[in-house]
N, C-alpha and C positions, 0 to 999 in steps of 0.2 A: 267080612268079619275077620277072616284070617289076615287080610292085609292090614287092618287096623291093629290087630294084635302084634304083628311084626313091627309096625311103626312104633307102638308103645314100647315094645321090647328094645328096639334100637335106641329110643330116647333114654330108657333106663340104663342101657349100656354106656351111652355117652356121659350121662350124669354121674354114673358110678366111676367112670374113668377120670372125670374132672375131680370128683371128690377124693379119689385115691391119690391123684397127682397133687392135690392141695395138701393132703395129709403128709405126703412125702416131702413136699417143699416147705411145709409149715415151720419146722424147726429152723431151717435156713433163713426163711423170711423173718421169723421172730428174732433170730440172732442178729441179722443185719439191722433190723429196727432197733434192737437194744444197743448195738454198737454205735449207731448214728446218734441216738438220744443221749447215751452216756458221754460220747465225745463232745456233743454240744454243751451239755451241762458242765463237763470238766473245763471246757474252754471259757465258760462263764464264771468259773470258780466255785460252782455249787457241787462240791465233791460228795456231800451226803446224799443229795438227790441222785447223783450219778451212780453211787453204790446201790441205791434203792432200785434203780433200773435192773441191775443184775440180780438183786434179791428176788424180784418178781420173776425174772427169767429162770432162776435156779429152782423156784417152787415148781415150775413146769418140767424142768430138765435137770434134776438133781445129780445125774451121773455124767454131766458134760464137764470135763476137766477145765476146758478153756474159760468157761463161765466163772468158775471158782478163781481162776487166775485173774480174770478181769476185776472181780470184786475185791480180791485180796490186794491187788495192785493199787486200786483206788483208796482202799482203807489204809494202805501203807503211806499214801500221799497225805492222808489226814494227819498222820504222825508228824509230818514235816511242818504242818501248821502250828505245832507247839513251839517252833523256833521263830515264828513270825514276831516282828518287833512289838506288836500290841500284846502278845501273850508273854513275851519275855519280861514284861514289867510286872507280871503277876507273881503270886506266891510260888516258890519252887515246888512245894508239896502239891498245890493245885495243878500245876503244869504236869508234874510227874504222874499224877492220877489220870489225867486226860491222856497223856502219852501212852501209859501202860494199857489203858482200855483199848485204844486203837491198835496198839502192838498186838495184843492178844487176839483181837478180831481178825486182823490181817494174817497173823500166823496161822490161825485156824483154817482160813480159806486156802492159803497156799499149801499147807500140809495136806488138806483134803484133795487138792488138785494133784499133788504128787502121788497120793495113794491111788487115785483113779487112773493116772497115766504116769508111771515112773520115768518115762523117756523125756518128759518135758524139762527143759532147761530153765526157762524164764522164772518159774517159781523158786528155783534154787538161788538164782541171782538176786531176786527180790528179797529172799530171806537173808542172804548175805548182806544186802544193803541195810535191812532193818537192824540186824545185829551190829553192823558197823556204826549206824547212827546212834544206837542205844549205848553201846559199850566200847566201840573202837575195833580196830582191825583184828586184834587177838581173839576177841569173842566171835568174830565172823569167820575165823580161819577154816573151820570144818566145811562150812557152806561154800566158801571161796574155792577150796581145794576140789570139792565135788563138782562145782560148776566148771572150773578150768579143765578138769579131766574130761568131762562130757563134751565141752566145747572143742578141746584139742582133737578129740576123736571125730567129731562132726565136721570140723574144718578140714581134716585130712580127707574126708570123703567128698566134701563139697567146698573147695577152696575159694569159690567165687560168690558164696552166700554172704552178702553184706551184713545182714542182721546178726550172724554168728560173731563177727568181729566186734560189733557194737556191744553185744553181751559180754564178750571176753574182756574188752577194755574196761567195762564197768567193774568186773570182778577184780581185775588188776589194780584199778584205782582204789577199791575198797581195801585191798591188801597193802596199799601204799607203794606199789611198784609202778610209779608213774612213767618210767622209761618203757616198760612193756606196754602200757596203755597208749603212749604216744606212737609206739611202733605199729600198733593196730590201727591207729588213726591214719598213719601213712599208707597202710595196706588198703584201707577204705578209699582213700583218695585215688589210689591207682586202679580201682575196679572200674569196669566199663559202664556202670549205671550212669544215667544222665545227671542225677543229683548227687553223685558220689562226693564231689568236692564240697558241695554245700553241707552235706551231712558230716563230712570230716571236719569242716570249720565249726560246726555245732558242737561236736564232741571235744574239740580242742578247748573251746570256751567252757564246756561242762567240766573238764578235768581241772582247769584253772580255778573255776568257782568252787569245786569240791575241795580242792587243796586248801583254799582260804577258809571254807566253812569247817574243815576238820579242826583247825585250831580254835575257832569260835566255839564249836560244840564241846571240845575237850574242856575248855574253861567253864562252860555252862554245866557240864556233867560234874565238875568239881563242886560247883555251887549246890547242885542237887544232892550230891553225896554228903556234903556238910549239913544240909537241911534234914537229911534222913538219919544222921547220927543220933544215938540215944542221948537224951538230955536229962539231967538230974531233976528237972522240973516237969518232965513229961515221960510217963512210963510207956506210953504207946502213941505213935504218930497217927494222923488221920487216915493213912492207908492201911493200918493194921499191921505194919511191919515191926 
């Protein structure tokens, strides 16, 4: 009888250990699953469903800053859809309403991430990008300056961290300092990572594309501003502005 009791006790200890290990690994497994699912959906162009993956994750882990960064980043990508050719044929007021909705949602998530972990740099760069897309470099200046200060300090500590240069070149591009951005691309190419040159080429193309889109968006913003101007025939526009 004593022997059976010890066997049962041993089984319970093993089961408890497995359960505790599962509980500890649970968030990591859930995070990896969410990341894989959201990346698959993003690659397929289904950004709303990709954001929904992180909504489900955040319900379980509301204090995890990186989850808010992920959802905020995807929501900021939905803003970019407002500049797709199909949407740019629609009413400026309709596009602005859609753009503003995604902007507010993304901004909420990224600010939440910053509150949970003030050391995070990615949400600051994403906020700079959003302001840049919405209103240009001058509106994004505060975020750009914050991001650059944080990145300069981190790069001084870890000069071989490729991702830091990627974030800084984005901030420089949003500021309109293309020479500084290109200099960071050259630094990336000189790093020892196997894919450093490939990533440097990607960012060179990205800078060139962003420069081109800057002029297009400036023209488009002028159209939106004109659409939002008070009209003698309309006391209030559909956005309530």
